[in-house]
C-alpha positions in Angstrom: -8.9 -12.7 -14.6 -6.8 -13.0 -17.6 -3.4 -11.8 -17.0 0.0 -13.0 -16.0 1.0 -10.0 -14.1 0.3 -10.9 -10.3 1.4 -7.7 -9.1 -1.1 -5.5 -11.0 -3.9 -8.3 -10.1 -3.2 -7.8 -6.5 -3.0 -3.9 -6.7 -6.4 -3.8 -8.6 -7.9 -6.4 -6.3 -7.0 -4.7 -2.8 -8.7 -1.3 -3.7 -5.7 1.3 -3.5 -7.1 4.7 -2.9 -5.4 7.9 -1.9 -6.8 10.4 0.5 -5.5 13.5 2.9 -2.5 15.4 2.1 -0.6 17.8 4.3 1.4 20.4 3.1 4.2 20.8 5.8 6.6 23.9 6.1 9.5 23.6 8.5 12.0 26.4 9.7 15.2 25.9 11.8 14.9 22.6 14.2 11.8 20.6 13.9 10.7 17.1 14.7 7.2 15.7 14.4 5.8 12.3 15.6 3.2 10.7 13.2 0.8 8.0 14.9 0.7 4.9 13.7 -1.8 3.8 10.9 -4.2 2.2 13.2 -4.6 5.3 15.0 -4.6 7.7 11.9 -6.8 5.5 9.8 -10.1 6.2 11.5 -9.3 10.0 10.9 -7.6 10.1 7.6 -9.5 7.0 5.7 -12.6 6.3 7.6 -13.3 2.5 7.1 -10.1 1.6 5.5 -8.5 -1.8 6.6 -5.0 -0.4 6.2 -3.2 3.1 5.6 0.1 3.8 4.2 1.6 7.0 4.9 4.3 8.5 2.7 6.3 11.9 2.5 8.1 13.9 -0.5 10.7 16.3 0.4 9.9 19.0 -2.1 12.4 21.2 -0.8 15.3 20.7 1.9 16.5 17.6 3.8 15.4 15.7 6.8 15.6 12.3 8.7 12.9 9.6 9.4 13.0 6.9 12.2 10.9 4.1 13.3 11.7 1.9 16.3 13.9 -0.9 15.4 15.7 0.8 12.6 18.4 3.0 12.0 17.4 6.6 11.1 17.2 7.1 7.3 18.3 10.6 5.7 16.1 12.0 3.2 17.1 14.5 0.6 15.5 17.0 -1.7 13.1 15.0 -4.3 13.1 11.9 -2.0 9.8 9.8 -1.2 9.7 7.4 1.6 6.5 5.2 2.6 5.6 3.2 5.6 4.0 0.2 4.0 3.1 -1.4 7.4 2.0 1.9 9.1 4.4 2.1 11.6 4.7 5.0 14.1 7.7 7.1 13.1 9.5 10.5 13.7 10.4 12.7 10.8 12.8 15.5 11.7 15.5 18.1 10.6 18.1 16.0 12.5 18.1 12.3 14.0 17.5 12.0 17.6 15.4 15.2 18.2 12.7 14.9 20.7 9.3 15.3 18.7 6.3 17.2 19.3 3.8 14.7 20.8 1.0 13.9 18.7 -2.1 15.2 20.1 -5.8 15.8 18.9 -5.2 18.2 16.4 -5.3 16.0 13.4 -9.1 15.6 14.5 -9.6 19.1 14.5 -8.3 19.7 10.8 -8.8 16.6 9.1 -12.2 18.0 7.4 -10.5 21.2 5.9 -9.8 21.4 2.4 -6.9 19.6 1.2 -4.1 19.9 1.2 -3.9 21.2 4.9 -1.1 23.4 5.6 0.9 22.7 8.7 4.0 24.8 9.9 6.8 23.3 12.4 8.9 26.1 13.7 10.8 26.9 16.8 9.9 23.7 18.5 6.2 24.4 17.9 3.8 23.4 15.4 0.6 25.4 13.9 -2.0 23.6 11.6 -3.9 25.5 9.1 -1.0 27.8 8.3 1.8 27.6 6.2 5.2 29.5 5.7 5.9 31.0 2.4 8.0 28.9 0.4 11.1 31.1 0.7 10.9 31.1 4.5 10.9 27.5 4.8 14.1 25.4 5.1 12.2 22.1 4.4 8.8 21.5 2.6 7.3 18.1 2.7 4.0 16.7 1.0 2.4 14.1 3.2 -0.1 11.7 1.6 -2.0 8.5 2.8 -3.1 5.3 0.6 -5.5 3.0 1.7 -5.9 -0.7 0.7 -7.5 -3.9 2.0 -5.8 -6.6 3.8 -8.3 -9.3 3.7 -9.1 -11.8 2.3 -5.7 -11.8 0.8 -2.9 -9.2 0.1 0.4 -10.7 -0.1 2.1 -7.5 -1.2 2.2 -5.3 2.1 4.0 -8.1 4.1 6.4 -8.4 1.2 7.5 -4.8 1.5 10.0 -3.3 4.2 8.9 -1.2 7.0 10.5 1.6 5.4 10.4 1.9 1.4 12.7 4.7 0.5 12.5 6.0 -3.4 15.8 8.3 -3.9 15.0 11.2 -6.0 17.9 10.1 -8.6 15.7 7.0 -9.2 12.1 8.3 -9.0 10.3 8.4 -12.4 10.9 12.0 -13.8 7.1 12.4 -13.8 6.5 11.2 -10.1 7.5 14.3 -7.7 6.5 16.9 -10.3 3.0 15.3 -10.7 2.8 15.3 -6.9 3.9 18.7 -6.2 1.3 19.9 -9.0 -1.4 18.0 -7.7 -1.1 19.5 -4.3 -0.7 23.0 -5.8 -4.1 22.4 -7.7 -5.9 21.1 -4.8 -4.5 24.2 -2.7 -5.7 26.7 -5.3 -9.2 24.8 -4.8 -9.5 24.0 -8.5 -12.2 22.0 -9.8 -11.3 18.3 -9.7 -8.1 19.0 -7.5 -8.8 16.8 -4.8 -9.4 13.6 -7.2 -6.1 14.5 -8.9 -4.5 14.0 -5.5 -5.9 10.8 -4.8 -5.1 9.5 -8.2 -1.5 10.7 -7.8 -1.3 9.0 -4.2 -2.2 5.8 -5.9 0.3 6.1 -8.9 3.2 7.1 -6.4 2.6 4.0 -4.3 2.5 1.5 -7.5 5.5 3.3 -9.0 7.3 2.7 -5.5 6.3 -1.1 -5.6 7.3 -1.8 -9.2 10.9 0.0 -8.1 11.0 -2.2 -5.1 10.6 -5.3 -7.0 12.9 -4.3 -9.8 15.7 -3.8 -7.1 15.4 -6.8 -5.3 18.4 -9.4 -5.5 18.0 -12.6 -7.4 18.1 -14.4 -3.7 15.2 -12.3 -2.6 12.7 -14.3 -0.7 8.8 -13.3 0.2 6.1 -12.9 -2.4 8.0 -10.4 -4.4 11.0 -12.7 -4.4 8.7 -15.4 -5.6 7.5 -13.4 -8.5 11.2 -12.6 -9.5 12.0 -16.5 -9.7 11.4 -17.8 -13.1 9.7 -20.9 -12.2 7.6 -19.9 -9.4 6.6 -16.7 -10.6 5.2 -18.6 -13.9 3.4 -20.8 -11.5 1.8 -17.5 -9.4 1.2 -16.1 -12.8 -0.7 -19.0 -14.1 -2.9 -19.3 -10.8 -3.5 -15.6 -11.4 -4.5 -16.0 -15.0 -6.9 -18.7 -14.3 -8.0 -19.2 -10.8 -11.1 -21.5 -11.4 -8.8 -23.9 -13.4 -8.5 -27.3 -11.1 -5.0 -26.8 -10.7 -2.6 -29.5 -9.2 0.9 -29.6 -8.2 1.6 -32.1 -11.0 -0.1 -30.1 -13.7 1.9 -26.8 -12.4 5.1 -28.5 -12.0 4.8 -30.1 -15.5 4.2 -27.0 -16.9 7.2 -25.4 -15.6 9.6 -28.3 -15.5 9.6 -29.1 -11.8 8.7 -32.3 -9.9 5.8 -32.1 -7.6 8.0 -32.2 -4.4 10.5 -29.9 -6.0 7.8 -27.2 -6.8 6.2 -27.4 -3.2 9.6 -27.2 -1.4 10.5 -24.1 -3.6 7.3 -22.3 -3.4 7.3 -22.6 0.4 10.7 -21.7 0.8 10.3 -18.3 -1.5 6.6 -17.4 -0.8 6.4 -18.8 2.7 3.2 -20.7 2.0 2.3 -23.9 0.2 1.1 -23.1 -3.4 -2.2 -24.9 -3.0 -3.0 -22.8 0.0 -1.7 -19.8 -2.4 -4.4 -20.7 -4.9 -7.0 -21.1 -2.1 -6.2 -17.4 -0.9 -6.1 -16.0 -4.1 -9.6 -17.6 -4.9 -10.8 -15.9 -1.9 -9.6 -12.6 -3.0 -10.8 -13.1 -6.5 -14.4 -14.1 -4.9 -14.3 -11.2 -2.4 -13.6 -8.8 -5.6 -16.8 -10.3 -7.4 -19.0 -10.1 -4.4 -18.3 -6.6 -4.1 -18.3 -5.3 -7.8 -21.3 -7.5 -9.1 -24.8 -8.8 -8.1 -24.2 -12.2 -9.1 -25.4 -14.9 -6.6 -22.8 -16.5 -4.4 -23.1 -19.9 -6.2 -22.2 -18.1 -9.6 -19.1 -16.4 -7.6 -18.0 -19.8 -6.3 -18.1 -21.2 -9.8 -16.3 -18.4 -11.3 -13.5 -18.8 -8.8 -13.5 -22.7 -9.0 -15.7 -24.1 -6.6 -18.4 -26.5 -7.9 -20.0 -26.2 -4.4 -21.6 -23.0 -2.9 -21.0 -24.6 0.2 -17.6 -25.5 0.1 -16.7 -21.9 -1.2 -18.8 -20.5 1.7 -16.8 -22.3 4.5 -13.5 -21.4 2.7 -14.5 -17.9 2.6 -15.8 -17.8 6.1 -12.3 -19.0 7.3 -10.6 -16.4 5.4 -13.1 -13.4 6.4 -14.6 -14.4 9.5 -17.9 -14.1 7.7 -20.1 -16.2 5.2 -19.9 -14.5 1.7 -23.6 -13.0 1.9 -23.0 -11.3 5.2 -19.6 -10.0 3.9 -21.0 -8.5 1.0 -23.9 -6.7 3.0 -21.1 -5.5 5.5 -18.9 -4.0 2.4 -21.9 -2.3 1.1 -22.8 -0.7 4.5 
């Protein structure tokens, strides 16, 4: 807990992990409906609190659409992520009626990865892929799971569609993703683990790119990180959550009055600074409970609580369970 990089802190603490890949080959007109993550999650990432889907256009072009947003055109080499897990349509042209989602996913989910899927002539076939030269479009579709509780400020700070155009993608991302899919498809030892790690790297790189591209006036948690003074305040809380921080102490360190710090923090992050500190302490406590065998009292002290009872009350408010019961549930 000695870092001034809150984004890395959150990414570490929410247990990012990659999973199932689909290798999708398409020809002619095609349109596919992807279920929302709360339906997909139990199949692709059992036990995950939240699942993010992403698509890499290896060959050709297409469109993606979610309700309430204009269709987004995707070109070869582009990556698109759906951080909030929205139901969406991926297609060769906007407005095409998609093939209805069915139970086919549950029949093939345990197959070796990546799972080939073909769309052609208005039909789809799972378990079979087209040769690359016959496909007009090739996609790699992956999934990333993460925790939402006790505290994950990143997901809500990201857009419903996070578009990573090919020209801005780090030169290693797309080739590594394609290579990982090929390795796994050839059933080479370690191929599945490689797919998982590359998925995580793709998400981390996407989150960093989104943060770097935010305008100076951006709000939300990522906008707060970009602010020179509020970003420093968040960094100090993350660096030492056990410190008995006060608004006065934090304000003095960044040159703001108590009231100005509170107002600016709420305006940017949407939450009061002391509540943010409590939430982050709960997230740190959850990580310690999961990863260590320390007593609840020891965990409470490490995240800034002199009283085990006070920590337990705050933790139950955040998670719905007392610390010991939450730890047992996580291990099950």
